[in-house]
C-alpha positions in Angstrom: 103.8 117.5 125.8 104.3 114.9 123.3 106.4 111.9 124.4 106.3 107.7 124.6 109.1 106.7 126.2 109.1 105.1 129.1 110.2 107.9 131.5 106.8 109.3 130.4 104.3 106.6 129.9 103.9 103.7 132.3 104.7 100.2 129.7 101.2 99.1 130.0 99.9 102.6 128.6 102.4 102.6 126.2 101.3 98.9 125.0 97.8 99.9 124.7 98.6 102.7 122.5 101.0 100.9 119.9 97.5 98.3 119.9 95.2 101.2 119.1 97.9 102.7 116.5 97.1 99.1 114.9 93.6 99.8 114.2 92.7 100.3 110.8 91.5 103.4 109.2 90.3 104.4 105.6 92.7 104.4 103.3 95.6 104.3 106.1 94.9 107.9 106.8 95.2 107.5 110.5 93.2 110.5 111.8 93.8 109.9 115.3 94.8 111.7 117.9 95.5 110.0 121.7 95.9 111.7 125.6 96.8 110.3 128.6 96.3 112.3 131.8 97.7 109.5 134.3 94.3 108.2 134.8 92.6 107.4 131.3 93.3 107.3 128.0 91.4 109.2 125.3 91.1 108.4 122.2 89.6 111.1 119.7 90.3 112.6 115.9 92.8 115.2 114.9 90.8 118.0 113.7 93.7 119.4 111.6 94.0 116.0 109.9 90.2 115.0 109.8 89.1 118.6 108.1 88.2 118.1 104.5 88.2 114.7 104.8 85.8 112.3 102.9 85.0 110.2 105.8 84.4 113.1 109.0 84.3 111.5 112.3 80.4 110.7 112.0 80.8 108.7 108.9 80.2 104.7 109.2 84.0 104.2 107.8 85.5 106.6 110.7 82.8 104.8 113.2 84.1 101.4 112.5 87.6 102.5 112.6 87.2 104.0 116.3 85.6 100.8 117.3 88.7 98.5 115.8 90.6 100.9 118.1 88.5 99.5 121.1 88.9 96.1 120.0 92.5 96.2 120.0 93.1 97.6 123.1 90.5 95.3 124.9 91.9 92.4 123.3 96.1 93.3 124.3 94.5 94.2 127.9 93.0 91.2 128.3 95.5 89.0 127.5 97.9 91.3 129.5 96.2 90.9 132.6 94.9 94.8 132.7 91.4 95.9 134.2 89.8 98.5 132.3 87.4 100.4 133.9 84.7 102.7 133.0 81.1 102.2 131.0 80.7 100.3 128.8 82.0 100.8 124.7 78.7 101.8 123.5 78.0 104.4 125.9 81.3 105.7 125.8 80.5 106.7 122.2 79.7 110.3 121.3 79.1 112.3 118.5 82.6 113.3 117.6 83.6 109.7 118.4 86.2 110.5 121.4 86.6 107.2 123.4 87.7 107.2 126.8 89.1 104.2 128.9 89.4 105.6 132.3 91.4 104.0 135.4 93.5 101.9 133.8 94.5 99.0 136.5 98.1 98.4 136.7 97.5 95.4 139.1 99.0 91.9 138.5 101.8 93.6 136.0 105.2 92.0 137.6 108.0 93.4 135.0 108.3 96.0 132.0 109.4 92.7 129.8 106.6 90.7 130.6 104.5 93.8 129.0 107.1 94.0 126.2 106.3 90.2 125.8 102.3 90.9 125.0 103.2 92.6 121.8 103.3 89.3 120.4 99.6 89.6 120.7 97.8 88.8 117.3 96.4 92.3 117.0 100.1 93.3 116.0 100.2 91.1 113.0 96.6 92.2 111.3 97.3 93.5 107.8 95.9 94.1 104.5 97.1 91.6 101.6 96.0 92.6 98.3 97.8 90.0 96.0 96.2 87.6 94.3 94.9 84.5 96.2 94.7 80.5 95.9 91.8 79.0 95.4 92.1 76.6 98.0 89.0 76.8 100.7 89.0 77.5 103.8 89.1 75.1 106.3 85.7 74.7 108.3 87.0 75.3 111.8 88.2 78.8 110.3 84.8 79.1 108.3 82.7 78.1 111.9 84.4 80.4 114.0 83.9 83.6 111.7 80.0 82.9 111.3 80.0 82.3 115.2 81.6 85.7 115.9 78.9 88.5 117.4 79.1 91.9 118.8 75.8 93.3 120.4 73.7 93.1 117.2 75.9 93.1 114.6 77.2 89.6 113.3 79.3 87.9 110.6 78.1 86.3 107.1 80.8 84.1 105.1 80.1 83.5 101.6 81.9 80.1 100.3 79.7 79.2 97.7 80.7 79.9 93.9 77.5 81.3 93.0 77.0 83.5 96.1 80.9 84.9 95.3 80.4 85.5 91.7 77.1 87.9 92.9 78.6 89.5 95.4 81.5 90.0 92.9 79.2 91.7 90.4 78.1 94.5 93.4 81.7 95.1 93.8 81.9 95.6 90.1 78.9 98.2 90.1 80.2 100.2 92.9 83.5 100.3 91.4 82.6 101.4 88.3 80.7 104.5 90.5 83.8 105.4 92.5 85.6 105.5 89.1 83.2 108.3 87.6 83.1 110.4 90.7 85.6 113.2 91.1 85.6 113.5 94.5 86.2 110.1 95.6 89.0 110.2 92.5 90.5 113.0 94.3 90.7 111.4 97.4 92.3 108.5 96.4 95.1 110.2 94.9 95.3 112.3 98.3 96.2 108.9 99.9 98.3 107.4 96.9 102.3 107.4 97.9 104.4 107.5 94.9 108.1 106.9 95.2 109.8 110.3 95.1 106.6 112.6 95.3 107.8 114.3 98.5 104.6 113.1 100.2 104.8 111.3 104.1 105.3 107.6 103.5 104.0 106.5 107.0 100.7 107.3 106.2 98.2 106.7 103.0 98.7 104.0 100.3 102.2 103.6 99.5 101.9 101.5 95.8 103.5 98.8 96.8 101.1 97.5 99.3 98.6 97.8 96.6 99.5 94.2 95.2 99.6 95.7 91.4 100.7 93.9 88.3 103.3 95.4 86.4 102.8 98.8 84.9 100.1 99.3 87.4 101.5 101.7 89.2 102.3 104.5 86.1 99.3 103.7 85.0 98.2 105.1 88.2 100.7 108.0 88.1 99.4 108.7 84.6 95.4 109.1 86.2 96.3 111.1 88.8 94.7 114.2 87.0 90.7 114.2 87.0 90.5 115.7 83.6 92.7 112.6 82.4 90.6 110.4 84.0 87.3 111.9 83.0 88.3 112.1 79.2 89.3 108.0 79.1 86.1 107.4 81.0 84.4 108.4 77.7 86.0 105.1 76.2 84.9 103.2 79.6 88.1 103.2 81.3 86.0 103.0 84.3 84.9 99.6 83.4 88.0 98.3 82.8 89.6 99.4 86.1 86.4 98.3 88.1 86.7 94.6 86.3 90.3 94.7 87.6 89.3 95.3 91.3 86.5 92.6 90.9 88.4 89.7 89.1 90.2 89.4 92.5 86.9 89.2 94.7 85.0 86.5 92.3 88.0 84.3 92.5 88.7 84.5 96.2 87.6 81.2 97.8 85.3 82.8 100.2 83.9 86.5 101.1 83.1 87.9 104.6 80.7 90.5 105.4 80.5 92.5 108.5 76.9 92.9 109.1 74.9 95.6 111.3 71.1 96.8 112.1 70.1 98.8 109.1 67.1 100.6 111.4 68.1 103.6 113.1 66.1 102.4 116.0 68.9 100.2 117.2 71.3 103.1 118.2 72.7 103.2 114.8 76.3 105.2 115.9 76.5 102.6 118.9 75.7 99.7 116.4 78.4 100.9 114.0 81.1 101.4 116.6 80.4 97.1 117.5 80.8 96.6 114.0 84.1 97.9 114.0 85.0 95.5 117.1 83.6 92.6 115.5 85.3 93.4 112.0 88.6 94.0 113.8 88.0 90.2 115.8 87.4 88.7 112.5 90.2 90.3 110.9 92.7 89.4 113.8 91.2 85.7 113.4 91.6 85.3 109.8 95.2 86.3 110.2 96.1 84.4 113.1 95.0 81.3 111.6 97.5 81.5 108.7 95.1 83.3 106.0 95.3 86.8 104.2 92.0 89.3 104.0 91.6 92.2 101.5 88.6 94.6 103.2 86.4 96.8 100.5 84.3 99.4 101.2 83.2 100.6 98.0 79.7 98.7 98.0 78.9 100.1 101.5 80.2 104.0 100.7 78.7 104.2 97.4 75.1 103.0 99.6 75.8 105.8 102.0 76.8 108.4 99.3 73.0 107.9 97.8 71.8 107.6 101.2 73.1 111.3 101.8 72.0 112.4 98.1 76.0 112.7 97.3 75.7 110.4 93.9 75.8 112.7 90.8 72.8 112.6 88.8 74.1 110.2 86.0 74.9 107.5 88.3 71.9 107.2 90.2 70.5 104.6 88.2 73.8 102.8 88.9 73.7 103.1 92.4 70.5 102.7 92.5 70.7 99.0 90.9 73.7 98.4 93.5 71.1 99.3 95.9 68.6 97.0 94.9 71.1 94.0 94.4 72.7 94.8 98.0 69.3 94.3 99.7 68.9 90.8 98.1 72.4 89.9 99.1 73.1 91.3 102.5 70.0 92.6 104.3 68.8 89.8 106.6 67.0 90.2 109.3 67.3 94.2 109.4 71.1 93.9 108.7 73.1 95.7 106.0 76.5 95.4 104.7 79.1 97.7 106.7 82.3 96.1 105.3 83.3 92.9 102.7 86.2 91.4 102.8 87.7 88.7 100.2 89.7 85.9 102.0 92.2 83.3 101.1 95.9 82.3 101.1 97.9 84.8 99.6 100.4 83.6 96.7 102.9 86.3 98.2 103.4 87.7 101.6 102.4 91.8 101.5 104.1 94.6 102.0 102.7 96.1 105.0 101.4 99.8 105.4 103.7 101.6 107.6 102.3 103.8 110.6 102.6 107.2 111.9 104.7 107.5 115.1 103.2 107.6 118.2 104.7 110.9 119.6 103.0 112.8 116.9 99.5 111.6 118.0 100.0 111.4 121.3 99.6 114.5 124.1 100.4 113.8 128.0 99.7 115.7 130.8 102.2 116.1 133.4 99.8 115.5 136.2 100.2 111.9 137.9 102.6 110.4 135.2 105.0 107.9 136.2 107.4 105.2 134.9 
């Protein structure tokens, strides 16, 4: 059965589910499913929403998202005084990325009102801001805090020197040029975009008002919906213009933050990506909590993953090959490689935040052992 009211779920479980629901996902697709059996909270992917997905459950993006879900649950549980039993997160990761948090202890919780107060935790304020940032430098204490974050063998690297930022922005440009010339990614993007009045659900995907577009940007995107139109205009180098528009925001940012994970599969590749997802969310929450904006970009990593999987079109392999060589010099340190890149700074405007699907649409509750 589907239910989320307090007559069905214990208040702490409701809180942890809401924390999980706030985790990021590729283009805000939120392809998750949650279940509560009275003893354990289960998190997995909804087959109906993941079928035909560019980012499969085994993909890097999906594994990062699952790690972020666990991080949110862990942070809120710790603050709320909840004891989460079971094995370590890495050993819970399975091939389909199903995560279990067993033996949820409610000890130490006196009142539902106190639990409700935990919704003020910073994870509920984590968000993406794609607006223009000022060039004011980030404070040293925040830079130091980010550089000091680790999870297992994953780490954070901060770039705040203009030379480094310009170099990495050039990689964003190369990757973006390839993306705007790839039909599969074009169709995936337009499947995620939410135009006003298009009849699509508004509680997932990328609503135009969240994109920080310049005047006329929404109309331009709408005009490029059809791949045939985009392909024809690409003959006149439209892809370069679109890539440049994205690159400028990264080039002008006061800092870029990279989440890195071991490159070698011998480190337990899937488990390390799960850990990188935890670290990504921890850094993101810390940035927003400090009053700064964050805009994640997966474009470099996605193109490199597609190259490794043999999915890059023949005519783009030289471009993505150049991206790979340049990325090795920028990010691969001590056997680590890029998982996700953020531009970070103080936004000139507040962001319109992406919405979330209603929890009852993602949750199943078994009758046994359920109590308010």
